[in-house]
Structure formats: structure tokens, C-alpha cells
C-alpha positions in Angstrom: 0.0 0.1 0.3 1.3 3.4 -0.8 1.8 5.7 2.1 3.6 9.1 2.3 5.5 10.5 4.4 6.7 14.7 5.0 11.4 14.6 4.2 11.4 18.7 4.5 7.9 19.5 3.5 7.3 17.6 0.8 5.2 14.6 1.0 7.4 11.8 -0.1 5.3 8.4 -1.5 6.6 4.9 -0.4 5.9 1.3 0.2 7.4 -0.7 2.1 6.4 -4.6 2.9 6.5 -6.3 5.8 9.2 -7.1 7.9 11.2 -10.5 7.8 12.9 -12.0 10.5 16.5 -10.0 8.3 17.6 -7.1 10.6 18.2 -5.5 7.5 16.2 -3.7 5.6 16.4 -3.2 1.7 16.4 0.7 0.1 15.5 0.8 -3.5 16.1 4.3 -5.5 14.9 5.0 -8.8 16.6 7.1 -11.4 16.2 10.2 -13.6 12.3 10.7 -14.7 11.8 7.1 -12.9 9.6 6.2 -10.2 9.3 3.3 -7.5 7.0 1.6 -9.9 10.3 -0.4 -11.6 11.4 -1.9 -8.5 8.1 -4.2 -8.0 9.1 -7.2 -10.0 13.0 -7.5 -7.9 11.0 -6.4 -4.8 8.5 -9.3 -5.5 11.5 -11.6 -5.4 13.1 -10.0 -2.3 10.3 -9.4 0.1 10.0 -12.7 1.0 13.2 -12.5 2.6 13.7 -9.1 3.4 11.6 -5.9 3.8 11.9 -3.3 1.0 11.2 0.1 1.0 11.0 1.6 -2.5 9.9 5.5 -2.4 9.5 8.4 -4.8 12.4 10.6 -5.2 11.4 14.2 -4.5 9.7 15.4 -7.6 9.2 12.6 -9.3 5.7 10.3 -9.6 4.0 10.5 -6.5 6.6 12.3 -3.7 5.5 16.6 -5.7 6.0 19.2 -4.2 2.9 20.7 -2.3 3.7 24.8 -3.4 4.1 23.2 -7.6 0.6 21.0 -7.8 0.5 20.5 -11.5 -3.7 20.6 -11.8 -5.5 18.3 -14.8 -9.1 19.1 -15.4 -10.6 16.1 -16.7 -14.5 15.7 -16.4 -14.9 17.8 -14.2 -12.3 16.7 -12.3 -8.9 17.8 -11.1 -6.2 15.3 -10.4 -3.1 16.2 -8.9 0.4 14.9 -9.7 0.5 12.6 -7.7 -2.8 11.5 -8.4 -1.3 10.9 -11.4 1.6 9.1 -10.4 -0.9 6.0 -8.9 -4.3 6.6 -11.2 -4.4 6.1 -15.8 -5.9 9.4 -16.0 -7.3 11.1 -19.3 -6.7 15.0 -19.6 -6.1 18.0 -21.3 -5.6 21.3 -19.4 -3.1 22.2 -16.8 -2.1 24.8 -14.5 1.1 25.1 -12.7 2.0 27.4 -9.6 5.0 28.4 -8.7 7.9 26.3 -6.9 10.4 27.3 -4.2 13.5 26.7 -5.7 15.8 24.1 -4.2 18.9 22.0 -4.9 18.8 18.7 -6.5 22.3 17.3 -7.2 23.1 13.7 -5.6 24.1 14.8 -1.9 20.5 16.9 -1.2 18.8 13.9 -2.4 20.8 11.4 0.3 20.0 14.1 2.6 16.8 13.3 1.6 17.1 9.8 2.2 18.7 10.3 5.1 15.4 11.9 7.1 13.1 9.5 5.4 15.5 6.5 6.8 15.3 8.3 10.4 11.1 8.9 9.9 10.8 5.3 8.6 12.7 4.2 11.9 14.9 2.4 10.0 18.7 2.0 11.3 20.2 -0.5 9.0 19.8 -0.8 5.6 21.6 -1.8 2.9 20.6 0.7 -0.5 20.0 -0.2 -4.4 19.8 2.4 -6.8 19.8 2.8 -10.7 21.3 5.0 -12.3 20.9 8.9 -10.6 19.9 6.5 -7.9 22.9 4.6 -7.5 24.6 8.0 -6.9 22.7 9.0 -4.6 22.9 5.8 -2.2 26.4 6.5 -2.9 26.3 9.6 -1.3 23.8 8.6 1.4 26.6 5.3 2.4 28.6 8.6 3.0 26.2 11.0 4.9 24.9 8.2 7.0 27.6 6.0 7.4 25.7 4.4 10.9 22.6 3.1 9.0 23.5 2.5 6.0 25.3 -0.9 6.2 26.3 -1.0 1.6 25.1 0.1 -1.0 24.0 -2.2 -4.6 24.9 0.1 -8.6 22.6 -0.9 -11.1 23.5 0.6 -14.0 25.0 3.6 -12.6 28.8 4.2 -12.7 30.8 7.4 -14.0 33.7 9.6 -12.7 35.2 10.6 -15.7 33.9 13.7 -17.5 34.2 13.9 -21.4 32.9 17.2 -21.8 31.8 16.7 -25.3 29.6 14.3 -25.1 28.6 15.9 -21.4 27.4 18.6 -22.9 25.3 17.0 -26.0 23.8 14.5 -23.2 22.6 17.5 -21.4 21.0 18.9 -25.4 19.0 15.9 -25.4 17.9 15.8 -21.6 17.1 19.1 -21.8 14.8 18.6 -24.9 13.1 15.2 -23.0 11.8 17.6 -20.4 10.7 20.2 -22.0 9.1 18.5 -25.2 6.7 17.2 -22.6 2.9 17.9 -23.6 0.3 16.8 -21.6 -1.8 15.4 -24.1 0.9 12.7 -25.3 -0.3 9.9 -23.2 -3.4 10.2 -25.4 -1.8 9.7 -28.2 -2.2 6.1 -29.3 0.4 3.6 -29.7 2.9 6.4 -27.9 4.1 3.6 -25.4 5.7 1.4 -28.1 8.9 3.1 -28.3 9.0 3.5 -24.8 9.8 -0.4 -24.8 12.8 0.1 -27.0 14.4 3.1 -25.2 18.0 2.4 -23.9 16.8 -1.5 -23.2 18.5 -4.8 -24.7 15.2 -6.2 -26.5 12.2 -4.7 -25.7 10.0 -4.8 -22.6 6.5 -5.4 -21.2 3.9 -2.7 -22.5 2.6 -2.0 -19.2 6.3 -0.9 -18.6 6.5 1.5 -21.6 3.3 3.1 -20.7 4.2 3.9 -16.8 7.7 5.5 -18.8 5.5 8.1 -20.5 3.9 8.7 -17.2 6.6 8.9 -15.2 8.6 11.6 -17.8 4.9 13.6 -18.5 4.7 13.5 -14.5 8.2 15.2 -13.5 8.4 18.2 -11.7 10.1 20.2 -14.2 11.8 22.0 -12.0 13.7 18.5 -10.8 13.7 17.1 -14.4 16.0 19.4 -15.3 17.7 20.3 -11.6 18.7 16.3 -11.6 19.7 16.7 -15.3 22.0 19.6 -14.5 23.3 18.9 -11.0 24.6 15.5 -10.9 26.6 16.5 -14.6 28.4 19.0 -13.9 32.1 18.8 -14.2 32.9 18.9 -9.7 29.8 16.7 -9.7 31.3 13.7 -11.6 35.1 13.9 -10.8 33.7 14.5 -7.0 31.8 10.5 -7.5 35.4 8.6 -7.1 36.3 10.7 -3.9 33.2 9.5 -2.6 33.2 6.1 -3.5 36.9 5.4 -2.3 36.3 6.9 0.9 33.1 4.2 1.6 34.0 1.6 4.6 30.9 0.1 3.5 30.6 -2.5 0.8 29.9 -1.4 -2.9 29.0 -3.2 -5.5 28.3 -2.6 -9.3 25.6 -4.2 -11.9 25.9 -3.6 -15.1 23.9 -4.3 -18.2 26.2 -5.8 -20.7 24.4 -3.8 -23.4 23.8 -0.5 -22.1 24.5 1.9 -23.8 23.9 4.7 -21.6 26.4 4.1 -18.7 28.6 1.6 -20.7 30.4 -1.1 -18.4 33.3 0.4 -19.0 32.3 3.0 -17.7 30.9 1.4 -14.3 33.6 -0.8 -14.0 35.8 2.6 -13.3 33.4 3.7 -10.3 34.1 0.9 -9.5 38.3 0.8 -9.5 37.9 3.2 -6.3 36.3 1.0 -3.7 38.8 -0.8 -2.0 36.3 -4.0 -2.6 37.8 -3.4 -6.2 41.1 -4.8 -5.9 42.7 -5.8 -9.3 40.2 -7.4 -10.9 36.7 -6.2 -10.5 35.7 -8.2 -7.5 32.7 -6.1 -7.4 31.3 -5.4 -10.7 29.1 -8.4 -12.5 28.1 -7.7 -15.7 24.1 -9.3 -16.3 23.9 -10.3 -20.5 21.8 -9.2 -22.6 20.4 -6.4 -20.6 20.9 -2.6 -20.9 19.9 0.7 -18.7 16.4 -1.4 -17.5 18.1 -3.8 -15.7 15.7 -4.4 -12.5 13.2 -4.6 -15.8 14.2 -6.6 -18.2 16.5 -9.2 -15.9 14.8 -9.3 -12.6 15.9 -12.9 -11.9 19.7 -11.9 -12.2 19.2 -9.1 -10.5 17.2 -10.5 -7.9 20.5 -13.9 -7.5 23.2 -11.0 -7.7 21.5 -9.3 -4.9 21.0 -12.3 -2.7 24.9 -13.6 -3.1 25.7 -10.0 -2.2 24.4 -10.0 0.9 25.1 -13.2 1.8 28.6 -12.8 1.1 28.3 -10.1 3.6 26.6 -11.9 6.9 23.0 -11.0 5.4 21.9 -14.4 4.9 18.2 -15.6 4.1 16.3 -15.9 6.6 14.4 -19.0 4.9 18.1 -20.7 3.4 
């Protein structure tokens, strides 16, 4: 069941599965223009053994700032952005109010996560972050070492700043954020291109529809702010320093066919952690997999998470 908790004045939507005999809670952090929904295949495979928390980052999915609520008028009823994240709604008109300026850096989102863990009384967590969510998880491990016991980064790497490539990436991302008319969801078959975008093989149409919904519903400031704040030269170069100083175990799962975060960049960031040693002992590549590993290859990802936890004494209560 979806619930909300206040984090620095913003209602955060989250789902928390039932406790198990394990003391560890797995906390799932989604990536850019996505939502907590994409973790459901993994959570279904892990929740019988570990309590699982998934939530929407500030400005995405159902975690919309109250000072900036988009209202969609449909059939004489108004729907908030938060409602749109959980309901199938057709709409035509949109009204946008002002939103206070706030930081959208991975460090700021890590602070949000730390407060969320405290609000939910979670004192022993392993973080599982996808893409941008991996960077946020690494920052959170640095900021909250007492409660964060380990990190698994999925389709997440970096640490190398290539000026021209980053400029092209930011320009393309900015266009993606701007070109989101609200009627887009009404177009027939609009979900089909999303089933093929950034994946090795087409994914189920439900995920294509979910990607369209999350793309349209994302708060414009958050969508643009996270893109810009996470891809500055200073941020990119600082991330390896964060990884090198972490005392907790950190692992990386890469998609062999990922064109957004190529495996070579995943290996590069992983190499700054002590567990990398000389052979990439903390990196796993999943074959036939693109940038959405948790949806494309949920069995493989869930099995790797279990293996990683077992390596560090977090045994499955059912084993």
C-alpha cells in the first residue's frame, strides 16, 4: 500500500513491505524520470526474505512538492500530479503554480533519503540504486554510515568527465524535459517507443506506459535540476572520491548492452572501492541487458543482490 511521509516539507510516496526475520531493510532508489514502480519485479522476488522500501524521489512519481501542484482538469474533476502517479487519467488542461527553488544534486537527495530512513525508523539498510539513484545511494552511504550498511549500484557508474559528450547528453536531456505536452499520453501507441528505448530487447508494454506516465508527471524543476546538477564536472569528478572513502561494501551491476552507462564506466567507478582489488571483484555484468536491468533481467538482478548480501553475512532467513 502506498503511503506518504513528510521530508523537508515535501510529501514522499513510499511502499514498505512486511518485516521479515532479517534485520536488514533493502531500500530501492530509482533513476532519472522514473519512479518506485520499476522496482516491483525485484521486490516481488526479495520481499519474502527481506523487508523492502521503495519510494519516489522528490519531484518524481508521487513525491510532488505541495507548493507546485500540477492540476489536470478531466471530466469536471481535478487530478493532482501525485494522483496521476497512481491512477490512469486522461487529461487536457494543465495549471502550474510557482515552486520554491531547491537543490537537486545527488547530495541533496541523499539528505532526503537519510531523513526518510529516520522517519520510518530504519537503522540498518542496504541501498540499491539505479543510474542516478546509484549516485544518490553512494552519497547517502557517505552521509549516514551508521544506518547504511552497504550499497548496490545498478546501471550506475561514471567518474570520467568528457566535456563534449556531457554537453550533448545535457542538451538532449533538456529537450526531453521540455517536449512533454500533457496530451502526449493520449496518443495511440505512444508507449511502444518506450518499450525499446535504452534496453537490449523490448520490454513489456506496461513498462512503456509507465515510462510515459513518469516522463510526463515529473516536476519540471526536478527533472531539469537533477539532470544539470548531477552532470557538472565537479560532481562527476567528486563521485570517485566518495566511493574511495566508503568503508561499507559497495557493488556494481552493469548491463552488458547498456548504452547509457556503458560497462567500462561502471568498472571505472567501481575501481575506486577497496573491493575492486585488481579484477573487478565488486562488478557483475548481466548479458542481454540494457539500462533497465531491474525490469529486463529481474531474476538475475535479484539473485546477484542475494549473493552480495550473503557475502557479507546477511543470510536469507529462509535459507
